N, CA, C and O atoms as a GROMACS GRO file, in nm:
protein
  584
    1MET      N    1   0.218  -4.937   0.361
    1MET     CA    2   0.122  -4.877   0.323
    1MET      C    3   0.221  -4.745   0.410
    1MET      O    4   0.293  -4.750   0.510
    2THR      N    5   0.188  -4.646   0.329
    2THR     CA    6   0.238  -4.503   0.329
    2THR      C    7   0.169  -4.403   0.443
    2THR      O    8   0.047  -4.415   0.446
    3ALA      N    9   0.203  -4.344   0.503
    3ALA     CA   10   0.166  -4.265   0.564
    3ALA      C   11   0.172  -4.080   0.480
    3ALA      O   12   0.268  -4.004   0.476
    4ALA      N   13   0.078  -4.067   0.442
    4ALA     CA   14   0.074  -3.924   0.387
    4ALA      C   15   0.066  -3.810   0.472
    4ALA      O   16  -0.044  -3.774   0.516
    5MET      N   17   0.187  -3.741   0.501
    5MET     CA   18   0.210  -3.602   0.592
    5MET      C   19   0.127  -3.500   0.569
    5MET      O   20   0.112  -3.468   0.451
    6THR      N   21   0.068  -3.439   0.651
    6THR     CA   22   0.036  -3.334   0.638
    6THR      C   23   0.048  -3.216   0.746
    6THR      O   24   0.045  -3.220   0.869
    7ARG      N   25   0.067  -3.085   0.638
    7ARG     CA   26   0.105  -2.987   0.753
    7ARG      C   27  -0.001  -2.934   0.782
    7ARG      O   28  -0.070  -2.882   0.694
    8THR      N   29  -0.035  -2.936   0.900
    8THR     CA   30  -0.131  -2.835   1.027
    8THR      C   31  -0.090  -2.771   1.021
    8THR      O   32   0.033  -2.775   1.006
    9SER      N   33  -0.185  -2.616   1.030
    9SER     CA   34  -0.150  -2.476   1.067
    9SER      C   35  -0.188  -2.467   1.214
    9SER      O   36  -0.262  -2.534   1.285
   10PRO      N   37  -0.110  -2.360   1.234
   10PRO     CA   38  -0.129  -2.319   1.403
   10PRO      C   39  -0.266  -2.241   1.394
   10PRO      O   40  -0.347  -2.216   1.483
   11PHE      N   41  -0.268  -2.208   1.256
   11PHE     CA   42  -0.415  -2.114   1.227
   11PHE      C   43  -0.555  -2.172   1.190
   11PHE      O   44  -0.659  -2.118   1.151
   12GLY      N   45  -0.518  -2.311   1.219
   12GLY     CA   46  -0.650  -2.400   1.208
   12GLY      C   47  -0.748  -2.409   1.321
   12GLY      O   48  -0.859  -2.462   1.325
   13HIS      N   49  -0.688  -2.354   1.399
   13HIS     CA   50  -0.791  -2.402   1.522
   13HIS      C   51  -0.906  -2.318   1.528
   13HIS      O   52  -0.881  -2.200   1.503
   14PRO      N   53  -1.050  -2.350   1.561
   14PRO     CA   54  -1.155  -2.277   1.592
   14PRO      C   55  -1.164  -2.161   1.680
   14PRO      O   56  -1.269  -2.124   1.733
   15PHE      N   57  -1.092  -2.125   1.690
   15PHE     CA   58  -1.105  -1.977   1.775
   15PHE      C   59  -1.037  -1.942   1.719
   15PHE      O   60  -1.005  -1.839   1.777
   16LEU      N   61  -0.956  -1.952   1.601
   16LEU     CA   62  -0.888  -1.818   1.536
   16LEU      C   63  -0.930  -1.876   1.342
   16LEU      O   64  -0.906  -1.943   1.241
   17LEU      N   65  -1.029  -1.749   1.439
   17LEU     CA   66  -1.104  -1.720   1.230
   17LEU      C   67  -1.065  -1.601   1.222
   17LEU      O   68  -1.053  -1.519   1.314
   18GLY      N   69  -1.039  -1.584   1.081
   18GLY     CA   70  -0.995  -1.452   0.977
   18GLY      C   71  -0.857  -1.443   0.952
   18GLY      O   72  -0.812  -1.362   0.871
   19PHE      N   73  -0.769  -1.538   1.030
   19PHE     CA   74  -0.611  -1.541   1.039
   19PHE      C   75  -0.562  -1.616   0.908
   19PHE      O   76  -0.442  -1.639   0.919
   20ASP      N   77  -0.603  -1.654   0.810
   20ASP     CA   78  -0.542  -1.716   0.645
   20ASP      C   79  -0.465  -1.646   0.627
   20ASP      O   80  -0.350  -1.688   0.612
   21GLU      N   81  -0.491  -1.519   0.622
   21GLU     CA   82  -0.394  -1.403   0.548
   21GLU      C   83  -0.264  -1.386   0.568
   21GLU      O   84  -0.186  -1.342   0.484
   22ILE      N   85  -0.218  -1.441   0.747
   22ILE     CA   86  -0.161  -1.365   0.846
   22ILE      C   87  -0.060  -1.523   0.816
   22ILE      O   88   0.062  -1.521   0.822
   23GLU      N   89  -0.145  -1.656   0.783
   23GLU     CA   90  -0.053  -1.785   0.725
   23GLU      C   91  -0.018  -1.743   0.587
   23GLU      O   92   0.099  -1.725   0.554
   24GLN      N   93  -0.074  -1.735   0.542
   24GLN     CA   94  -0.009  -1.698   0.399
   24GLN      C   95   0.106  -1.597   0.365
   24GLN      O   96   0.155  -1.590   0.252
   25ALA      N   97   0.152  -1.512   0.483
   25ALA     CA   98   0.207  -1.351   0.449
   25ALA      C   99   0.302  -1.489   0.514
   25ALA      O  100   0.362  -1.558   0.432
   26LEU      N  101   0.310  -1.517   0.635
   26LEU     CA  102   0.419  -1.620   0.674
   26LEU      C  103   0.484  -1.702   0.612
   26LEU      O  104   0.601  -1.721   0.641
   27ASP      N  105   0.405  -1.787   0.484
   27ASP     CA  106   0.466  -1.893   0.421
   27ASP      C  107   0.570  -1.816   0.328
   27ASP      O  108   0.681  -1.863   0.304
   28ARG      N  109   0.525  -1.695   0.276
   28ARG     CA  110   0.620  -1.616   0.170
   28ARG      C  111   0.746  -1.555   0.245
   28ARG      O  112   0.859  -1.545   0.196
   29VAL      N  113   0.712  -1.520   0.359
   29VAL     CA  114   0.823  -1.503   0.419
   29VAL      C  115   0.924  -1.536   0.472
   29VAL      O  116   1.034  -1.481   0.481
   30SER      N  117   0.867  -1.676   0.529
   30SER     CA  118   1.007  -1.807   0.517
   30SER      C  119   1.091  -1.838   0.416
   30SER      O  120   1.206  -1.879   0.432
   31LYS      N  121   1.011  -1.811   0.258
   31LYS     CA  122   1.051  -1.858   0.093
   31LYS      C  123   1.132  -1.745   0.053
   31LYS      O  124   1.227  -1.764  -0.023
   32ALA      N  125   1.094  -1.586   0.114
   32ALA     CA  126   1.236  -1.540   0.080
   32ALA      C  127   1.328  -1.504   0.194
   32ALA      O  128   1.426  -1.432   0.176
   33ALA      N  129   1.304  -1.538   0.273
   33ALA     CA  130   1.428  -1.542   0.413
   33ALA      C  131   1.519  -1.630   0.418
   33ALA      O  132   1.586  -1.653   0.518
   34ASN      N  133   1.533  -1.712   0.268
   34ASN     CA  134   1.649  -1.798   0.241
   34ASN      C  135   1.823  -1.690   0.256
   34ASN      O  136   1.915  -1.707   0.335
   35ASP      N  137   1.810  -1.609   0.167
   35ASP     CA  138   1.899  -1.510   0.158
   35ASP      C  139   1.973  -1.438   0.270
   35ASP      O  140   1.923  -1.353   0.343
   36GLY      N  141   2.098  -1.482   0.275
   36GLY     CA  142   2.174  -1.384   0.395
   36GLY      C  143   2.204  -1.212   0.337
   36GLY      O  144   2.245  -1.118   0.405
   37TYR      N  145   2.175  -1.213   0.223
   37TYR     CA  146   2.254  -1.055   0.192
   37TYR      C  147   2.164  -0.989   0.146
   37TYR      O  148   2.093  -1.025   0.052
   38PRO      N  149   2.152  -0.862   0.218
   38PRO     CA  150   2.247  -0.815   0.296
   38PRO      C  151   2.218  -0.852   0.476
   38PRO      O  152   2.110  -0.834   0.531
   39PRO      N  153   2.334  -0.901   0.539
   39PRO     CA  154   2.272  -0.922   0.674
   39PRO      C  155   2.234  -0.745   0.729
   39PRO      O  156   2.286  -0.642   0.686
   40TYR      N  157   2.141  -0.757   0.822
   40TYR     CA  158   2.065  -0.682   0.890
   40TYR      C  159   2.047  -0.685   1.002
   40TYR      O  160   2.038  -0.802   1.039
   41ASN      N  161   2.031  -0.586   1.112
   41ASN     CA  162   1.939  -0.551   1.228
   41ASN      C  163   1.831  -0.516   1.294
   41ASN      O  164   1.810  -0.395   1.297
   42ILE      N  165   1.756  -0.584   1.348
   42ILE     CA  166   1.584  -0.513   1.386
   42ILE      C  167   1.614  -0.463   1.558
   42ILE      O  168   1.640  -0.547   1.643
   43GLU      N  169   1.603  -0.297   1.593
   43GLU     CA  170   1.644  -0.315   1.716
   43GLU      C  171   1.524  -0.214   1.747
   43GLU      O  172   1.470  -0.152   1.656
   44ARG      N  173   1.485  -0.202   1.884
   44ARG     CA  174   1.367  -0.107   1.953
   44ARG      C  175   1.416  -0.028   1.991
   44ARG      O  176   1.486  -0.048   2.090
   45LEU      N  177   1.408   0.109   1.931
   45LEU     CA  178   1.429   0.208   2.049
   45LEU      C  179   1.293   0.263   2.155
   45LEU      O  180   1.171   0.248   2.154
   46PRO      N  181   1.369   0.315   2.220
   46PRO     CA  182   1.290   0.338   2.319
   46PRO      C  183   1.219   0.469   2.327
   46PRO      O  184   1.252   0.561   2.253
   47ARG      N  185   1.159   0.476   2.384
   47ARG     CA  186   1.051   0.602   2.396
   47ARG      C  187   1.109   0.744   2.452
   47ARG      O  188   1.160   0.747   2.564
   48THR      N  189   1.103   0.836   2.388
   48THR     CA  190   1.206   0.968   2.466
   48THR      C  191   1.054   1.021   2.470
   48THR      O  192   0.947   0.969   2.442
   49GLU      N  193   1.110   1.208   2.540
   49GLU     CA  194   0.991   1.304   2.524
   49GLU      C  195   0.962   1.360   2.382
   49GLU      O  196   0.870   1.438   2.359
   50SER      N  197   1.035   1.321   2.307
   50SER     CA  198   1.000   1.370   2.128
   50SER      C  199   0.969   1.260   2.059
   50SER      O  200   0.889   1.268   1.965
   51GLU      N  201   1.010   1.174   2.084
   51GLU     CA  202   0.973   1.091   1.975
   51GLU      C  203   0.923   0.956   2.029
   51GLU      O  204   0.983   0.929   2.133
   52PRO      N  205   0.819   0.843   1.988
   52PRO     CA  206   0.751   0.742   2.049
   52PRO      C  207   0.811   0.633   2.019
   52PRO      O  208   0.865   0.666   1.914
   53GLU      N  209   0.842   0.517   2.039
   53GLU     CA  210   0.890   0.381   2.066
   53GLU      C  211   0.890   0.353   1.916
   53GLU      O  212   0.799   0.386   1.840
   54ARG      N  213   1.032   0.268   1.872
   54ARG     CA  214   1.035   0.279   1.721
   54ARG      C  215   1.123   0.164   1.736
   54ARG      O  216   1.198   0.135   1.829
   55LEU      N  217   1.099   0.101   1.622
   55LEU     CA  218   1.180  -0.007   1.554
   55LEU      C  219   1.284   0.033   1.435
   55LEU      O  220   1.258   0.079   1.323
   56ARG      N  221   1.341   0.019   1.463
   56ARG     CA  222   1.482   0.026   1.360
   56ARG      C  223   1.540  -0.085   1.277
   56ARG      O  224   1.591  -0.166   1.355
   57ILE      N  225   1.554  -0.125   1.148
   57ILE     CA  226   1.607  -0.208   1.054
   57ILE      C  227   1.716  -0.144   1.042
   57ILE      O  228   1.704  -0.021   1.038
   58THR      N  229   1.868  -0.204   1.031
   58THR     CA  230   2.008  -0.156   0.989
   58THR      C  231   2.060  -0.239   0.898
   58THR      O  232   2.115  -0.338   0.948
   59LEU      N  233   2.063  -0.230   0.750
   59LEU     CA  234   2.091  -0.277   0.659
   59LEU      C  235   2.252  -0.260   0.590
   59LEU      O  236   2.284  -0.158   0.528
   60ALA      N  237   2.360  -0.396   0.616
   60ALA     CA  238   2.508  -0.359   0.590
   60ALA      C  239   2.471  -0.320   0.436
   60ALA      O  240   2.426  -0.419   0.378
   61VAL      N  241   2.477  -0.209   0.356
   61VAL     CA  242   2.436  -0.185   0.212
   61VAL      C  243   2.622  -0.138   0.146
   61VAL      O  244   2.664  -0.111   0.033
   62ALA      N  245   2.668  -0.144   0.241
   62ALA     CA  246   2.850  -0.091   0.200
   62ALA      C  247   2.858  -0.114   0.043
   62ALA      O  248   2.789  -0.191  -0.026
   63GLY      N  249   2.947  -0.040   0.008
   63GLY     CA  250   2.920   0.015  -0.146
   63GLY      C  251   2.809   0.051  -0.254
   63GLY      O  252   2.828   0.041  -0.375
   64PHE      N  253   2.705   0.089  -0.204
   64PHE     CA  254   2.575   0.105  -0.279
   64PHE      C  255   2.603   0.254  -0.244
   64PHE      O  256   2.692   0.294  -0.171
   65THR      N  257   2.516   0.325  -0.306
   65THR     CA  258   2.508   0.452  -0.293
   65THR      C  259   2.385   0.486  -0.259
   65THR      O  260   2.319   0.382  -0.256
   66ARG      N  261   2.318   0.579  -0.232
   66ARG     CA  262   2.169   0.667  -0.237
   66ARG      C  263   2.120   0.542  -0.364
   66ARG      O  264   2.089   0.423  -0.361
   67ASP      N  265   2.140   0.665  -0.485
   67ASP     CA  266   2.081   0.668  -0.618
   67ASP      C  267   2.094   0.517  -0.626
   67ASP      O  268   2.008   0.475  -0.702
   68GLN      N  269   2.198   0.383  -0.558
   68GLN     CA  270   2.158   0.278  -0.594
   68GLN      C  271   2.055   0.212  -0.495
   68GLN      O  272   2.019   0.112  -0.558
   69LEU      N  273   1.985   0.212  -0.372
   69LEU     CA  274   1.882   0.162  -0.354
   69LEU      C  275   1.759   0.233  -0.324
   69LEU      O  276   1.739   0.352  -0.298
   70ASP      N  277   1.679   0.130  -0.335
   70ASP     CA  278   1.546   0.232  -0.353
   70ASP      C  279   1.443   0.104  -0.208
   70ASP      O  280   1.455  -0.017  -0.189
   71VAL      N  281   1.360   0.202  -0.144
   71VAL     CA  282   1.312   0.163  -0.045
   71VAL      C  283   1.177   0.209  -0.067
   71VAL      O  284   1.141   0.326  -0.087
   72MET      N  285   1.082   0.072  -0.060
   72MET     CA  286   0.994   0.102  -0.094
   72MET      C  287   0.866   0.031  -0.002
   72MET      O  288   0.876  -0.078   0.053
   73LEU      N  289   0.750   0.112   0.002
   73LEU     CA  290   0.633   0.010   0.077
   73LEU      C  291   0.538  -0.017  -0.042
   73LEU      O  292   0.490   0.055  -0.129
   74GLU      N  293   0.530  -0.150  -0.012
   74GLU     CA  294   0.445  -0.241  -0.154
   74GLU      C  295   0.293  -0.320  -0.009
   74GLU      O  296   0.306  -0.403   0.080
   75GLU      N  297   0.228  -0.277  -0.034
   75GLU     CA  298   0.104  -0.322   0.070
   75GLU      C  299   0.152  -0.327   0.186
   75GLU      O  300   0.218  -0.245   0.250
   76SER      N  301   0.105  -0.459   0.217
   76SER     CA  302   0.218  -0.440   0.424
   76SER      C  303   0.369  -0.478   0.418
   76SER      O  304   0.447  -0.486   0.514
   77GLN      N  305   0.393  -0.499   0.292
   77GLN     CA  306   0.550  -0.524   0.282
   77GLN      C  307   0.678  -0.404   0.273
   77GLN      O  308   0.676  -0.360   0.158
   78LEU      N  309   0.736  -0.368   0.316
   78LEU     CA  310   0.863  -0.288   0.334
   78LEU      C  311   0.923  -0.355   0.259
   78LEU      O  312   0.949  -0.465   0.308
   79VAL      N  313   0.978  -0.332   0.105
   79VAL     CA  314   1.105  -0.386   0.037
   79VAL      C  315   1.215  -0.296   0.016
   79VAL      O  316   1.194  -0.175   0.013
   80VAL      N  317   1.370  -0.358  -0.002
   80VAL     CA  318   1.440  -0.286   0.012
   80VAL      C  319   1.525  -0.361  -0.110
   80VAL      O  320   1.529  -0.484  -0.118
   81ARG      N  321   1.574  -0.296  -0.178
   81ARG     CA  322   1.621  -0.343  -0.325
   81ARG      C  323   1.767  -0.255  -0.336
   81ARG      O  324   1.772  -0.137  -0.301
   82GLY      N  325   1.846  -0.304  -0.372
   82GLY     CA  326   1.958  -0.251  -0.390
   82GLY      C  327   2.030  -0.306  -0.553
   82GLY      O  328   1.995  -0.422  -0.579
   83ARG      N  329   2.106  -0.252  -0.642
   83ARG     CA  330   2.145  -0.251  -0.764
   83ARG      C  331   2.256  -0.180  -0.780
   83ARG      O  332   2.275  -0.063  -0.747
   84GLN      N  333   2.373  -0.298  -0.863
   84GLN     CA  334   2.484  -0.231  -0.873
   84GLN      C  335   2.536  -0.261  -0.976
   84GLN      O  336   2.559  -0.382  -0.980
   85ILE      N  337   2.582  -0.179  -1.111
   85ILE     CA  338   2.581  -0.215  -1.202
   85ILE      C  339   2.760  -0.257  -1.241
   85ILE      O  340   2.830  -0.156  -1.250
   86ASP      N  341   2.804  -0.334  -1.254
   86ASP     CA  342   2.953  -0.405  -1.217
   86ASP      C  343   3.022  -0.300  -1.370
   86ASP      O  344   2.971  -0.298  -1.482
   87GLU      N  345   3.092  -0.257  -1.344
   87GLU     CA  346   3.209  -0.101  -1.414
   87GLU      C  347   3.305  -0.266  -1.513
   87GLU      O  348   3.392  -0.348  -1.483
   88ARG      N  349   3.264  -0.252  -1.570
   88ARG     CA  350   3.345  -0.376  -1.717
   88ARG      C  351   3.494  -0.270  -1.740
   88ARG      O  352   3.604  -0.322  -1.724
   89GLU      N  353   3.483  -0.125  -1.776
   89GLU     CA  354   3.621  -0.055  -1.762
   89GLU      C  355   3.724  -0.092  -1.670
   89GLU      O  356   3.832  -0.124  -1.719
   90ARG      N  357   3.710  -0.095  -1.533
   90ARG     CA  358   3.765  -0.138  -1.467
   90ARG      C  359   3.834  -0.250  -1.431
   90ARG      O  360   3.771  -0.350  -1.397
   91GLN      N  361   3.971  -0.252  -1.434
   91GLN     CA  362   4.093  -0.376  -1.399
   91GLN      C  363   4.132  -0.488  -1.257
   91GLN      O  364   4.246  -0.504  -1.213
   92PHE      N  365   4.070  -0.522  -1.230
   92PHE     CA  366   4.084  -0.598  -1.090
   92PHE      C  367   4.233  -0.702  -1.087
   92PHE      O  368   4.266  -0.778  -1.178
   93LEU      N  369   4.312  -0.679  -0.950
   93LEU     CA  370   4.413  -0.782  -0.995
   93LEU      C  371   4.335  -0.815  -0.906
   93LEU      O  372   4.356  -0.935  -0.919
   94HIS      N  373   4.254  -0.809  -0.817
   94HIS     CA  374   4.176  -0.904  -0.664
   94HIS      C  375   4.053  -0.837  -0.679
   94HIS      O  376   4.044  -0.714  -0.685
   95ARG      N  377   3.924  -0.944  -0.687
   95ARG     CA  378   3.791  -0.855  -0.698
   95ARG      C  379   3.737  -0.948  -0.545
   95ARG      O  380   3.688  -1.061  -0.554
   96GLY      N  381   3.751  -0.896  -0.447
   96GLY     CA  382   3.680  -0.902  -0.354
   96GLY      C  383   3.547  -0.889  -0.304
   96GLY      O  384   3.486  -0.958  -0.223
   97ILE      N  385   3.515  -0.788  -0.368
   97ILE     CA  386   3.396  -0.706  -0.358
   97ILE      C  387   3.273  -0.738  -0.487
   97ILE      O  388   3.299  -0.707  -0.603
   98ALA      N  389   3.199  -0.773  -0.465
   98ALA     CA  390   3.099  -0.840  -0.576
   98ALA      C  391   3.046  -0.728  -0.609
   98ALA      O  392   3.036  -0.646  -0.518
   99ALA      N  393   2.988  -0.683  -0.766
   99ALA     CA  394   2.897  -0.581  -0.795
   99ALA      C  395   2.734  -0.661  -0.748
   99ALA      O  396   2.719  -0.772  -0.798
  100ARG      N  397   2.690  -0.642  -0.714
  100ARG     CA  398   2.513  -0.754  -0.680
  100ARG      C  399   2.442  -0.666  -0.688
  100ARG      O  400   2.460  -0.546  -0.704
  101GLN      N  401   2.331  -0.746  -0.673
  101GLN     CA  402   2.137  -0.703  -0.670
  101GLN      C  403   2.098  -0.769  -0.545
  101GLN      O  404   2.157  -0.870  -0.508
  102PHE      N  405   2.027  -0.730  -0.496
  102PHE     CA  406   2.015  -0.785  -0.361
  102PHE      C  407   1.815  -0.730  -0.361
  102PHE      O  408   1.790  -0.622  -0.416
  103GLN      N  409   1.729  -0.790  -0.315
  103GLN     CA  410   1.585  -0.739  -0.239
  103GLN      C  411   1.522  -0.830  -0.112
  103GLN      O  412   1.476  -0.944  -0.105
  104ARG      N  413   1.536  -0.751  -0.042
  104ARG     CA  414   1.504  -0.774   0.082
  104ARG      C  415   1.322  -0.732   0.153
  104ARG      O  416   1.279  -0.619   0.174
  105THR      N  417   1.268  -0.825   0.168
  105THR     CA  418   1.158  -0.778   0.249
  105THR      C  419   1.095  -0.794   0.364
  105THR      O  420   1.054  -0.907   0.391
  106PHE      N  421   1.078  -0.706   0.437
  106PHE     CA  422   1.008  -0.707   0.550
  106PHE      C  423   0.848  -0.701   0.563
  106PHE      O  424   0.801  -0.605   0.502
  107LEU      N  425   0.762  -0.775   0.623
  107LEU     CA  426   0.654  -0.778   0.688
  107LEU      C  427   0.609  -0.762   0.748
  107LEU      O  428   0.596  -0.857   0.824
  108LEU      N  429   0.528  -0.621   0.791
  108LEU     CA  430   0.482  -0.516   0.829
  108LEU      C  431   0.354  -0.556   0.856
  108LEU      O  432   0.273  -0.610   0.781
  109ALA      N  433   0.339  -0.508   1.035
  109ALA     CA  434   0.181  -0.566   1.097
  109ALA      C  435   0.096  -0.458   1.040
  109ALA      O  436   0.136  -0.356   0.984
  110ASP      N  437  -0.015  -0.489   1.060
  110ASP     CA  438  -0.124  -0.362   1.034
  110ASP      C  439  -0.057  -0.226   1.103
  110ASP      O  440   0.012  -0.225   1.205
  111GLY      N  441  -0.094  -0.114   1.021
  111GLY     CA  442  -0.091   0.048   1.124
  111GLY      C  443   0.081   0.053   1.162
  111GLY      O  444   0.107   0.106   1.269
  112MET      N  445   0.190   0.004   1.086
  112MET     CA  446   0.270   0.016   1.105
  112MET      C  447   0.351   0.146   1.023
  112MET      O  448   0.359   0.134   0.901
  113GLU      N  449   0.395   0.234   1.069
  113GLU     CA  450   0.426   0.313   0.928
  113GLU      C  451   0.560   0.367   0.926
  113GLU      O  452   0.626   0.366   1.030
  114VAL      N  453   0.620   0.425   0.794
  114VAL     CA  454   0.779   0.400   0.794
  114VAL      C  455   0.775   0.553   0.778
  114VAL      O  456   0.716   0.621   0.693
  115LEU      N  457   0.884   0.603   0.923
  115LEU     CA  458   0.915   0.720   0.922
  115LEU      C  459   1.010   0.782   0.845
  115LEU      O  460   1.003   0.905   0.839
  116GLY      N  461   1.104   0.722   0.780
  116GLY     CA  462   1.200   0.766   0.702
  116GLY      C  463   1.309   0.638   0.719
  116GLY      O  464   1.299   0.540   0.793
  117ALA      N  465   1.437   0.681   0.605
  117ALA     CA  466   1.493   0.630   0.598
  117ALA      C  467   1.670   0.708   0.558
  117ALA      O  468   1.672   0.811   0.491
  118ASP      N  469   1.759   0.667   0.590
  118ASP     CA  470   1.940   0.739   0.654
  118ASP      C  471   2.018   0.641   0.580
  118ASP      O  472   1.978   0.524   0.591
  119LEU      N  473   2.127   0.664   0.503
  119LEU     CA  474   2.240   0.597   0.474
  119LEU      C  475   2.402   0.678   0.528
  119LEU      O  476   2.470   0.766   0.476
  120ALA      N  477   2.409   0.634   0.595
  120ALA     CA  478   2.520   0.669   0.657
  120ALA      C  479   2.670   0.529   0.687
  120ALA      O  480   2.668   0.418   0.741
  121ASN      N  481   2.781   0.612   0.620
  121ASN     CA  482   2.882   0.489   0.653
  121ASN      C  483   2.886   0.336   0.615
  121ASN      O  484   2.959   0.246   0.657
  122GLY      N  485   2.778   0.334   0.516
  122GLY     CA  486   2.747   0.219   0.462
  122GLY      C  487   2.621   0.118   0.509
  122GLY      O  488   2.590   0.011   0.456
  123LEU      N  489   2.553   0.190   0.634
  123LEU     CA  490   2.440   0.130   0.672
  123LEU      C  491   2.307   0.214   0.652
  123LEU      O  492   2.293   0.336   0.671
  124LEU      N  493   2.236   0.146   0.621
  124LEU     CA  494   2.097   0.186   0.532
  124LEU      C  495   1.995   0.188   0.696
  124LEU      O  496   1.941   0.084   0.735
  125SER      N  497   1.988   0.277   0.750
  125SER     CA  498   1.846   0.271   0.880
  125SER      C  499   1.747   0.331   0.833
  125SER      O  500   1.747   0.446   0.790
  126ILE      N  501   1.604   0.211   0.843
  126ILE     CA  502   1.460   0.285   0.788
  126ILE      C  503   1.420   0.263   0.989
  126ILE      O  504   1.442   0.193   1.088
  127ASP      N  505   1.369   0.347   0.954
  127ASP     CA  506   1.287   0.350   1.106
  127ASP      C  507   1.091   0.355   1.082
  127ASP      O  508   1.022   0.420   1.003
  128LEU      N  509   1.064   0.278   1.166
  128LEU     CA  510   0.931   0.260   1.180
  128LEU      C  511   0.863   0.259   1.296
  128LEU      O  512   0.923   0.237   1.401
  129VAL      N  513   0.727   0.284   1.292
  129VAL     CA  514   0.675   0.287   1.417
  129VAL      C  515   0.529   0.237   1.401
  129VAL      O  516   0.474   0.216   1.293
  130ARG      N  517   0.450   0.215   1.576
  130ARG     CA  518   0.314   0.178   1.528
  130ARG      C  519   0.231   0.268   1.581
  130ARG      O  520   0.294   0.297   1.682
  131PRO      N  521   0.152   0.320   1.584
  131PRO     CA  522   0.084   0.452   1.654
  131PRO      C  523  -0.012   0.325   1.740
  131PRO      O  524  -0.067   0.216   1.725
  132GLU      N  525   0.008   0.404   1.810
  132GLU     CA  526  -0.062   0.346   1.969
  132GLU      C  527  -0.199   0.278   1.936
  132GLU      O  528  -0.255   0.388   1.931
  133PRO      N  529  -0.303   0.189   1.910
  133PRO     CA  530  -0.397   0.163   1.873
  133PRO      C  531  -0.518   0.208   1.977
  133PRO      O  532  -0.513   0.163   2.091
  134ASP      N  533  -0.610   0.283   1.943
  134ASP     CA  534  -0.754   0.281   2.059
  134ASP      C  535  -0.773   0.158   2.063
  134ASP      O  536  -0.773   0.065   1.982
  135ARG      N  537  -0.796   0.181   2.228
  135ARG     CA  538  -0.896   0.081   2.253
  135ARG      C  539  -1.045   0.064   2.288
  135ARG      O  540  -1.118   0.097   2.381
  136ILE      N  541  -1.062  -0.011   2.158
  136ILE     CA  542  -1.220  -0.068   2.150
  136ILE      C  543  -1.310  -0.149   2.209
  136ILE      O  544  -1.312  -0.270   2.184
  137VAL      N  545  -1.404  -0.085   2.302
  137VAL     CA  546  -1.488  -0.200   2.382
  137VAL      C  547  -1.572  -0.130   2.324
  137VAL      O  548  -1.567  -0.009   2.300
  138ARG      N  549  -1.689  -0.242   2.290
  138ARG     CA  550  -1.842  -0.224   2.245
  138ARG      C  551  -1.938  -0.301   2.310
  138ARG      O  552  -1.910  -0.421   2.302
  139LYS      N  553  -2.017  -0.283   2.357
  139LYS     CA  554  -2.150  -0.381   2.421
  139LYS      C  555  -2.156  -0.446   2.221
  139LYS      O  556  -2.077  -0.415   2.132
  140ILE      N  557  -2.288  -0.547   2.213
  140ILE     CA  558  -2.289  -0.608   2.168
  140ILE      C  559  -2.465  -0.644   2.225
  140ILE      O  560  -2.485  -0.707   2.329
  141ASP      N  561  -2.576  -0.594   2.139
  141ASP     CA  562  -2.676  -0.644   2.184
  141ASP      C  563  -2.718  -0.787   2.165
  141ASP      O  564  -2.663  -0.830   2.064
  142ILE      N  565  -2.773  -0.852   2.208
  142ILE     CA  566  -2.828  -0.944   2.240
  142ILE      C  567  -2.953  -0.936   2.193
  142ILE      O  568  -3.023  -0.886   2.281
  143GLY      N  569  -3.058  -0.979   2.027
  143GLY     CA  570  -3.178  -0.999   2.007
  143GLY      C  571  -3.197  -1.132   2.016
  143GLY      O  572  -3.123  -1.231   2.015
  144ALA      N  573  -3.359  -1.104   2.027
  144ALA     CA  574  -3.454  -1.243   2.100
  144ALA      C  575  -3.502  -1.248   1.905
  144ALA      O  576  -3.535  -1.146   1.846
  145ARG      N  577  -3.496  -1.399   1.831
  145ARG     CA  578  -3.609  -1.465   1.766
  145ARG      C  579  -3.677  -1.528   1.838
  145ARG      O  580  -3.675  -1.577   1.950
  146GLY      N  581  -3.795  -1.509   1.674
  146GLY     CA  582  -3.928  -1.559   1.656
  146GLY      C  583  -4.022  -1.512   1.763
  146GLY      O  584  -4.140  -1.546   1.761
   0.00000   0.00000   0.00000
């Protein structure tokens, strides 16, 4: 007899209600994370007097111009696309830098905002911020039936 393996979900716990969208998003991200190009860093920038705490995603995009890069916010995903056109008229004696395309997707938590993007010295930096959430405390009245 062979036992069928079933995938158990951490979101299947009875106390975690309504988290099925998070599980689907994690599945999407894990499938998209296989390609290592372009390499990237994610860093936390501390709060200053003039700016809130931020996250900065930095992608190594050497060889790409501003016109060859797109940064899009698609629903709750930050999508970075790069496209280079192979220049056929150039004759290379050695070609170690390939003209290629890429798409890198980052799933953003609810409330995350993109502050902006900059390209300098072959590095594309994208700053994100999560506004401080309002703490909600609400008393739920208990009704009587019958």
